[in-house]
C-alpha positions as CSV (number, residue, x, y, z in Angstrom):
1,M,0.0,0.0,0.0
2,K,1.4,3.4,-1.0
3,T,1.5,6.3,1.5
4,N,0.2,9.7,0.6
5,I,3.8,10.8,0.0
6,E,4.4,8.1,-2.5
7,K,1.1,8.7,-4.3
8,K,2.3,12.2,-5.1
9,G,5.4,10.8,-6.7
10,I,7.9,11.7,-4.0
11,T,9.4,8.8,-2.0
12,P,10.1,9.2,1.7
13,T,13.8,9.3,1.1
14,E,13.4,12.1,-1.5
15,L,11.2,14.0,1.0
16,Q,14.0,13.8,3.7
17,I,16.5,15.1,1.1
18,A,14.1,17.9,0.2
19,I,13.7,19.0,3.8
20,K,17.5,19.2,4.2
21,Q,17.9,21.4,1.1
22,E,17.6,25.1,1.0
23,R,15.3,25.2,-2.0
24,I,12.3,22.8,-2.6
25,T,10.0,22.4,-5.5
26,K,6.2,23.1,-5.5
27,A,5.5,19.3,-5.3
28,E,7.9,18.9,-2.3
29,A,6.3,21.9,-0.5
30,A,2.8,20.4,-1.1
31,T,4.0,17.1,0.3
32,I,5.6,18.6,3.4
33,L,2.5,20.6,4.2
34,G,0.2,17.7,3.3
35,V,-1.8,19.9,0.8
36,S,-2.4,20.1,-2.9
37,I,-0.5,22.1,-5.5
38,G,-3.5,24.4,-5.7
39,T,-3.2,25.2,-2.0
40,I,0.5,26.0,-2.5
41,Q,-0.6,28.4,-5.3
42,N,-3.1,30.0,-2.8
43,H,-0.3,30.4,-0.3
44,V,1.7,32.3,-3.0
45,K,-1.3,34.5,-3.9
46,N,-1.8,35.3,-0.2
47,G,1.8,36.2,0.3
48,R,2.7,33.3,2.7
49,L,5.1,31.8,0.2
50,H,7.4,33.6,-2.1
51,P,8.4,31.7,-5.3
52,I,11.9,31.6,-6.7
53,K,11.8,31.2,-10.5
54,T,14.7,29.9,-12.4
55,G,13.8,31.6,-15.6
56,N,11.4,34.1,-17.2
57,S,9.1,31.7,-19.0
58,K,5.8,30.3,-17.7
59,Q,7.4,26.8,-17.8
60,S,10.3,27.8,-15.6
61,K,10.8,25.7,-12.5
62,V,9.6,27.3,-9.3
63,Y,11.2,26.7,-5.9
64,F,10.5,27.9,-2.4
65,K,12.8,28.4,0.6
66,R,12.6,25.4,2.8
67,D,12.5,27.5,6.0
68,E,9.5,29.5,4.6
69,V,7.6,26.3,3.9
70,L,8.4,24.9,7.4
71,S,7.3,28.1,9.0
72,I,3.8,27.5,7.6
73,V,3.8,24.1,9.3
74,E,4.8,25.7,12.6
75,F,2.0,28.3,12.0
76,K,-0.6,25.5,11.6
77,L,0.7,23.7,14.7
78,S,0.5,26.9,16.8
79,D,-3.1,27.4,15.6
80,L,-4.0,23.9,16.8
81,S,-2.4,24.5,20.2
82,D,-4.2,27.9,20.5
83,N,-7.5,26.3,19.8
84,N,-6.9,23.5,22.4
85,A,-6.1,26.1,25.1
86,A,-9.5,27.8,24.8
């Protein structure tokens, strides 16, 4: 049985490598956050994530800073702990 990570095309080993790297792809960011690519695009529109493009065309690869993606995870965790305290 495949895990959610493997269903998205990223193996657990690749995910560990991605977390250690400074830049991660949109798919890796989605996997780390446990959300869809569309949600990642919403984070970009809302200013929570700032894309790093490698070129000027629409097909250029987009990366995100690992720390920025992980800060969203911490934000979600702090929301959960705030709700439990009430």
